[in-house]
C-alpha positions in Angstrom: 57.9 214.9 -56.9 59.1 218.3 -58.1 55.6 219.9 -57.7 55.5 219.2 -54.0 58.8 220.9 -53.5 57.5 224.0 -55.3 55.0 225.0 -52.6 57.0 228.0 -51.7 57.0 229.2 -55.3 53.2 228.7 -55.5 52.7 230.5 -52.3 54.7 233.5 -53.6 52.8 233.5 -56.9 49.4 233.2 -55.1 50.2 236.0 -52.6 51.4 238.2 -55.4 48.3 237.6 -57.5 45.6 237.6 -54.7 42.2 238.6 -56.0 38.7 238.9 -54.7 39.7 240.2 -51.2 36.8 240.4 -48.8 34.6 237.9 -50.6 32.4 235.7 -48.5 30.7 232.3 -48.9 28.6 230.1 -46.7 31.0 227.3 -45.8 28.2 224.8 -46.3 27.9 225.9 -49.9 31.5 225.1 -50.7 31.2 221.6 -52.4 33.8 221.8 -55.2 37.3 223.3 -55.4 36.0 225.7 -58.1 33.6 227.2 -55.5 36.7 228.6 -53.8 37.7 230.7 -56.8 35.9 233.8 -55.6 37.7 233.7 -52.2 41.2 234.9 -51.3 43.7 232.1 -51.7 46.7 231.7 -49.4 48.3 228.9 -51.3 47.9 225.4 -52.6 49.8 222.2 -53.1 49.3 218.7 -54.5 50.7 215.2 -54.7 49.8 212.4 -57.1 46.5 211.8 -55.3 45.6 214.9 -53.2 45.1 218.6 -53.6 45.2 221.0 -50.6 44.4 224.7 -50.5 44.1 227.3 -47.8 41.8 230.4 -48.3 40.2 233.2 -46.4 36.4 233.2 -45.9 34.6 235.6 -43.7 37.8 236.6 -42.0 38.8 233.1 -41.2 41.4 230.7 -42.7 40.0 227.5 -44.1 41.8 224.4 -45.4 40.2 222.3 -48.1 41.3 218.9 -49.4 40.3 217.0 -52.5 41.3 213.7 -53.9 42.9 213.8 -57.4 41.7 211.4 -60.0 44.5 209.7 -62.0 43.6 211.8 -65.1 43.7 215.1 -63.2 47.0 214.1 -61.5 48.5 213.2 -64.9 47.3 216.6 -66.4 48.8 218.5 -63.4 52.1 216.6 -63.7 52.3 217.6 -67.4 52.0 221.3 -66.6 55.2 223.4 -67.0 56.2 225.5 -64.0 57.6 228.0 -66.4 54.2 228.6 -68.0 52.9 232.1 -67.1 49.4 230.6 -66.8 50.5 227.7 -64.5 48.3 228.7 -61.6 45.3 229.4 -63.9 45.7 226.0 -65.5 45.9 224.3 -62.1 42.8 226.0 -60.9 40.9 225.0 -64.1 42.0 221.3 -63.7 41.0 221.1 -60.0 37.8 223.2 -60.1 35.5 220.2 -60.7 37.0 218.2 -57.8 34.7 217.5 -54.8 36.0 218.9 -51.5 36.5 215.9 -49.2 37.5 217.8 -46.1 36.9 221.4 -45.1 38.1 222.8 -41.8 38.2 226.3 -40.3 41.9 226.3 -39.2 41.5 229.8 -37.6 39.9 228.0 -34.7 43.4 226.7 -33.9 45.0 230.1 -33.4 46.0 230.5 -29.8 44.6 233.7 -28.2 47.0 236.1 -26.5 45.5 235.0 -23.2 46.4 231.4 -24.0 49.9 232.4 -25.1 50.5 234.4 -21.9 49.9 231.3 -19.9 53.0 229.8 -21.5 55.2 232.5 -20.0 57.6 230.9 -17.5 57.6 227.5 -19.1 60.8 226.1 -20.6 61.4 225.4 -24.3 61.4 221.7 -23.3 57.8 222.2 -22.0 56.7 223.7 -25.3 58.4 220.9 -27.3 56.6 218.3 -25.1 53.3 220.0 -25.8 53.8 219.7 -29.6 55.5 223.0 -30.5 58.2 222.8 -33.2 61.2 225.1 -33.3 61.8 226.6 -36.8 64.5 229.3 -36.7 66.1 231.7 -34.3 67.1 235.3 -34.0 70.2 235.3 -31.7 70.3 239.1 -31.1 66.9 239.4 -29.5 66.6 235.9 -27.9 63.7 234.9 -30.2 62.9 231.7 -31.8 60.2 231.2 -34.4 58.1 228.3 -33.4 55.1 226.5 -34.9 52.0 225.1 -33.2 49.5 223.4 -35.4 49.0 225.4 -38.6 50.4 228.6 -37.2 53.7 230.3 -36.5 54.6 232.3 -33.3 57.6 234.5 -32.3 58.8 233.2 -28.9 61.1 235.3 -26.8 63.2 233.5 -24.3 65.2 234.5 -21.2 68.7 233.1 -21.7 71.4 233.1 -24.2 71.1 231.6 -27.7 74.5 230.3 -28.5 75.2 230.0 -32.2 77.1 227.0 -33.5 77.9 225.8 -37.0 75.3 223.0 -36.8 72.5 224.8 -35.0 69.8 222.5 -33.6 67.0 224.9 -32.6 65.4 222.2 -30.4 68.6 221.8 -28.4 68.9 225.6 -28.1 65.3 226.0 -26.9 65.1 223.2 -24.3 66.8 225.0 -21.3 65.4 228.5 -22.1 62.5 230.1 -20.3 59.6 231.7 -22.2 59.4 235.5 -21.7 56.7 236.3 -24.3 55.0 234.9 -27.3 53.2 236.6 -30.1 51.2 235.2 -33.0 52.7 235.8 -36.5 50.4 234.0 -38.9 49.8 230.9 -41.0 52.6 228.5 -41.2 53.5 226.6 -44.4 52.4 223.4 -42.5 48.8 224.4 -43.3 49.5 223.0 -46.7 51.2 219.8 -45.5 49.6 216.4 -46.1 50.2 214.9 -42.7 47.4 216.8 -40.9 
């Protein structure tokens, strides 16, 4: 579905048009997607039957899910991505939807102390623990990696050898972690498999 593939566009639009910075709400009071309107959005996405959004509340990142009714899904599918009011129309359509799942994903951010405990492990160790390699920076021996909903910059001891068909997992496996730093939310926070 073309809308699912447009998450990046939506994220860029949302980030460019962020409003209501610093607003707060009691998480228990958030019952409908429309209740999130006053909070800072970090993006949204949807399929034929589900809507997912990430927003900031009281300094933490939250992820909310809602089930789409067939009529709302059909109305969303009929929207044009070229429409200047696309995001506004999406928000109007999903506002009455009940939030079916709300989680504080900031609780999954690894502290610097936890990250420092990974120094000396191999890339293979990280992959075994559920880390995913995303992209690399050959000049400074860094690889962007994802853990849960978040992205980290991992510096390795060793040489990152560039090839035409670069497989970052293969590159990471034998390397040893020198340092890790938190970067921010990953696009996986808007994925449907979590």
